[in-house]
Every structure is written in C-alpha cells, then in structure tokens.
C-alpha angles and dihedrals in degrees: 000000000000120000094245091054091055093044092049091049091051091049092050091050092048094050092044091054092045087055089048093238127147120225087252092054093048090048091053092049092047097041091241132116123265088237091055092050089053091051090049093050091050091051093245096124127065099216126222118225088253093055091045089052093049092050093045089050090049088055091046091246136121118240088250091055091048092055099034099086105031105164124236092035111260112254120234093254089060090049087061088060090054092050091051086069087073091077113102094359131128122258091255089055089049091055092047093048092047091051089052091048090050091052090051092049090049090050090050090052091052089051094056 
C-alpha cells in the first residue's frame, strides 16, 4: 500500500488509543465494521473520502485535523497521491482535499 495509507492508518490507531476506544467502539461510532477499522489501521485499505470522513467523525475530528499532524511528515510524492483523489470528485470534495493538502504543506514547512 501507499505510504500515505499506512501513515493515516497509524495516525487513526494512535488517536483511537489516546481516546481509549476499541476498534469495535470506533467502528460503531463511524458506522463501519471492526474488521474494516483494523484493516485501515494496518494500512491495508485505501480509504474513500466518505470513509475518511466517517472515521474522523467517529474520533470527533474534522478531516483536516485528522491529516494535519501525520507523523512522520508526509513526503511530497505521497501528497501527489492525495491530490489524485481530486479526479471525478464533487466540488465540495475538491475543497476538502485542498484543505487537507494545505495542512500537509504547512506541516512540511514547519518540519524544514
């Protein structure tokens, strides 16, 4: 799987544990199965925007907050993968993806 998929899965797991939630509890909050949450956290699933939104909501975060502090900082080649999501998406998805991209760029600038 792509680096950003693994990094996002690791971030979701970290936040879930910080909030003292089980995979089952997060799945219930997000309307997704416990098995799916496990696959996401292991970086085995390439998430749709809708699934990312559901998980962020289940963690009481915005999508921007979920992506803001990916650690280690996402490299520019991974950002290209994120921007590819713009293809065949609605205008509201475009705005959301661009906000995420902006947050990643800002994080990269802080890391320099």
